[in-house]
C-alpha positions as CSV (number, residue, x, y, z in Angstrom):
1,D,-7.8,15.2,-9.2
2,Q,-4.6,13.4,-10.5
3,D,-2.6,14.8,-7.6
4,S,-4.7,13.2,-4.9
5,A,-3.2,10.2,-3.1
6,E,-6.7,9.1,-2.2
7,V,-7.8,9.0,-5.8
8,H,-4.8,6.8,-6.7
9,L,-5.6,4.6,-3.7
10,R,-9.1,4.2,-4.8
11,L,-8.0,3.4,-8.4
12,S,-5.5,0.9,-7.0
13,A,-8.2,-0.9,-5.0
14,E,-10.5,-1.1,-8.0
15,Y,-7.7,-2.5,-10.2
16,V,-6.9,-5.1,-7.6
17,K,-10.6,-6.1,-7.4
18,S,-10.5,-6.6,-11.2
19,G,-7.4,-8.7,-11.0
20,M,-5.2,-6.1,-12.6
21,L,-2.4,-6.3,-10.1
22,S,0.3,-4.4,-12.0
23,E,-2.0,-1.4,-12.5
24,G,-3.0,-1.6,-8.8
25,L,0.7,-1.7,-7.8
26,E,1.4,1.3,-9.9
27,H,-1.3,3.4,-8.4
28,S,-0.5,2.3,-4.9
29,E,3.1,3.4,-5.4
30,I,1.9,6.7,-6.7
31,A,-0.5,7.2,-3.7
32,V,2.4,6.5,-1.2
33,K,4.7,8.9,-3.0
34,K,2.0,11.6,-2.9
35,N,1.2,11.0,0.7
36,P,3.7,8.9,2.6
37,K,1.5,9.0,5.7
38,L,-1.5,7.4,4.0
39,V,-1.7,4.2,6.0
40,D,-4.3,2.5,3.8
41,A,-2.1,3.0,0.7
42,R,0.9,1.5,2.5
43,L,-1.0,-1.5,3.7
44,L,-2.4,-2.1,0.2
45,L,1.1,-1.7,-1.3
46,G,2.5,-4.0,1.2
47,G,-0.1,-6.6,0.4
48,L,0.6,-6.3,-3.3
49,Y,4.3,-6.7,-2.7
50,S,3.6,-9.8,-0.6
51,T,1.3,-11.3,-3.3
52,L,4.1,-10.7,-5.8
53,K,6.6,-12.3,-3.4
54,V,8.7,-9.1,-3.0
55,Y,8.9,-9.6,0.7
56,D,11.6,-7.0,1.5
57,K,9.5,-4.2,0.0
58,A,6.4,-5.5,1.7
59,L,8.2,-5.5,5.1
60,T,9.4,-1.9,4.5
61,Q,5.8,-0.8,3.9
62,Y,4.5,-2.4,7.1
63,Q,7.4,-0.9,9.1
64,E,6.6,2.5,7.6
65,V,2.9,2.0,8.7
66,L,4.1,1.5,12.3
67,K,6.2,4.7,12.2
68,V,3.1,6.7,11.1
69,D,0.7,4.8,13.3
70,P,2.4,2.9,16.1
71,N,-0.9,1.5,17.3
72,N,-1.9,0.0,14.0
73,S,-3.0,-3.6,14.6
74,E,-2.7,-4.9,11.0
75,A,0.9,-4.1,10.2
76,P,2.4,-6.4,13.0
77,L,0.2,-9.2,11.8
78,Y,1.5,-8.9,8.3
79,I,5.1,-8.6,9.5
80,S,4.8,-11.8,11.4
């Protein structure tokens, strides 16, 4: 299902595992657009932005995670 955020998240994770960061980034962005409340997609996207040294976009993703899930323990670690 090409409209599934979860499918794009899974594709992104597989691309990242294979070292294909630009493809992983693309599918993470699609997953977040399709489901802005999908915390795992935002965390992965934030991690990709951090890896690519796009820190302002990474920070935005982690802040959005905390809006959706204020008790998330990972996002504050990445923010710091």
